[in-house]
N, C-alpha and C positions, 0 to 999 in steps of 0.2 A: 305201256310200262309204268308201273306205279312210281310216285315221287320218292326220292331218296330220303332216308331217315337222317337225322343229324349225325349219327354215328357213322353212317355210310358216307356222308359228305366229308366228314373229318378224315376218314380212312382214305378216301379218294384223293383229297388234297395232300395228305401225307405222301401217298404213292406218287402223285404227279410232281411233287417237289423234288423227287429223286430222279426224274426223267429229264434227259437232256436232249433238246431238239437242235438239229443242225440244218442249215440251209446251204444251197450251192447255187451259184449263178453260172449260166452258160451264155457265152458271147457268140456272136455270129461265126467266128472261126472255130467254135466248138460244136458245130452242127452235127458232125458225125458221132461225137461222143453222146450228145443228147439223143440222137436217133437210136443209137445202140441201147442206151439206158431206157428209153421209152418202150422198147420191145422186150424188156425183162418182165417176167410175170410178177415177181416180188422184188421191187426196187430196193427196199430196206435190207432184205437178206442178201441180195446181190452185192450191195455196197459193203456190208459187214464182212462177207466172205472175201471180197477183194482186199480189205484191210487186213484180215487174218492171214491171208496168203502172203501179203507184203511183209507182215511182221515176222513170219517164219523165215524170210530171207535175211534177216539181220541176226547176227550172232549175239548181239547185246540183249536181245529179248530174253534169252535163257538166263542171263545174269539178273536181269530185272525180275524175272519170274522167281528165281531163287531168293532174292531179297524180299519179295512179297511173301513167299512161303515162310521165311524166317520170321517176318513181322507178324503174320497170322499165328504162327506157332507161339510167339511170345504172348500175344493177346490171349490165346486159348489157355496158356500156362497161368497167366495172371488171373483169368476168370476162375480156373480150377482152384487156385490158391485161396481166392476169396470164398469159394464154396466150402473149403475145409475149415476156415476160421469161424 
């Protein structure tokens, strides 16, 4: 693989700055949890799906989602106002 150009390095660094990594510790009493996780084909997707399912169990998620949509709507409106001026 050829070495990265400066622009590619900069783009990669910018992208990586937006990525959040999370670690988890398993203690001896968590042996069955770890065993189950180890047997998942894609651990990252498995954990994300568990979180998504858990979030759906909370009614408050809908209100948070609505607030986020309102905020995004405001931002898009402000952007379009700037484009008009």
